[in-house]
ZAPA-115652 format. One record per residue (C-alpha): z, y, x. Coordinates in steps of 0.05 Angstrom, whole numbers, padded with zeros to 5 digits, always signed. Example, Ala and Ser with C-alpha at 12.3 -4.5 7.8 and 13.67 -1.06 7.14 Angstrom:
2
+00156-00090+00246 +00143-00021+00273 
//
This chain:
116
-00090+01288+02958 -00150+01243+02945 -00210+01282+02922 -00279+01255+02903 -00330+01307+02884 -00398+01285+02859 -00462+01326+02859 -00536+01317+02850 -00541+01299+02776 -00591+01330+02730 -00651+01319+02685 -00706+01275+02710 -00768+01245+02677 -00775+01170+02668 -00800+01139+02732 -00770+01195+02773 -00718+01194+02828 -00650+01226+02838 -00601+01226+02895 -00527+01233+02881 -00474+01252+02933 -00399+01244+02933 -00355+01284+02981 -00291+01246+02995 -00227+01274+03025 -00152+01261+03028 -00155+01190+03054 -00183+01151+03113 -00253+01146+03086 -00278+01095+03136 -00224+01045+03117 -00243+01036+03044 -00300+01010+03004 -00334+01061+02959 -00369+01052+02893 -00410+01086+02840 -00398+01074+02766 -00431+01102+02705 -00413+01111+02632 -00464+01122+02578 -00444+01152+02510 -00409+01100+02468 -00408+01049+02524 -00357+01024+02573 -00357+01048+02645 -00395+01000+02689 -00403+00988+02763 -00470+01010+02791 -00462+00998+02865 -00409+00982+02917 -00411+00990+02992 -00363+00962+03043 -00325+01002+03096 -00379+01004+03150 -00439+01006+03104 -00464+00938+03126 -00459+00906+03058 -00473+00930+02988 -00475+00901+02919 -00512+00926+02858 -00510+00917+02783 -00566+00873+02760 -00595+00930+02720 -00602+00972+02783 -00623+00921+02835 -00686+00943+02870 -00681+01013+02841 -00622+01042+02877 -00590+01045+02946 -00518+01062+02962 -00502+01089+03031 -00446+01124+03068 -00434+01167+03128 -00367+01151+03159 -00371+01211+03206 -00378+01263+03151 -00346+01225+03091 -00400+01227+03038 -00425+01168+02999 -00495+01171+02969 -00532+01137+02912 -00608+01141+02915 -00639+01121+02848 -00713+01109+02837 -00757+01088+02779 -00706+01117+02731 -00706+01096+02658 -00679+01130+02596 -00625+01076+02593 -00599+01101+02661 -00575+01164+02625 -00500+01168+02637 -00445+01204+02673 -00442+01176+02743 -00374+01172+02778 -00355+01162+02851 -00295+01117+02859 -00250+01082+02908 -00191+01035+02905 -00135+01053+02952 -00084+00997+02955 -00088+00982+02881 -00096+01054+02857 -00165+01071+02832 -00189+01142+02841 -00247+01176+02805 -00288+01238+02814 -00302+01284+02757 -00371+01254+02746 -00442+01281+02747 -00489+01277+02688 -00556+01242+02698 -00605+01249+02641 -00671+01211+02642 -00718+01239+02590 -00788+01265+02581 
//
């Protein structure tokens, strides 16, 4: 079955960096776009970044442009999110996700807390 397992969250000071990873299995990874979402307390889940199948194109939320990079390794099936210059408002649970023929799958999420 489809499995998405995130890792790499944690506590970081404002201005710091964090790298998230998502291990994907149970589907043909290289055939599907991958994305990262986040959900802050009391807010709706929002798209952070999206990467196409071969990693040649990516799109970012306006709030994260210039501060994060999404990448993927089609040989080993992880997708990464490198975040820099983190702000307290980036605090959220971050989810790895993919849409397989109209069915959206989610990982369990990883908590990112930006605080001094």
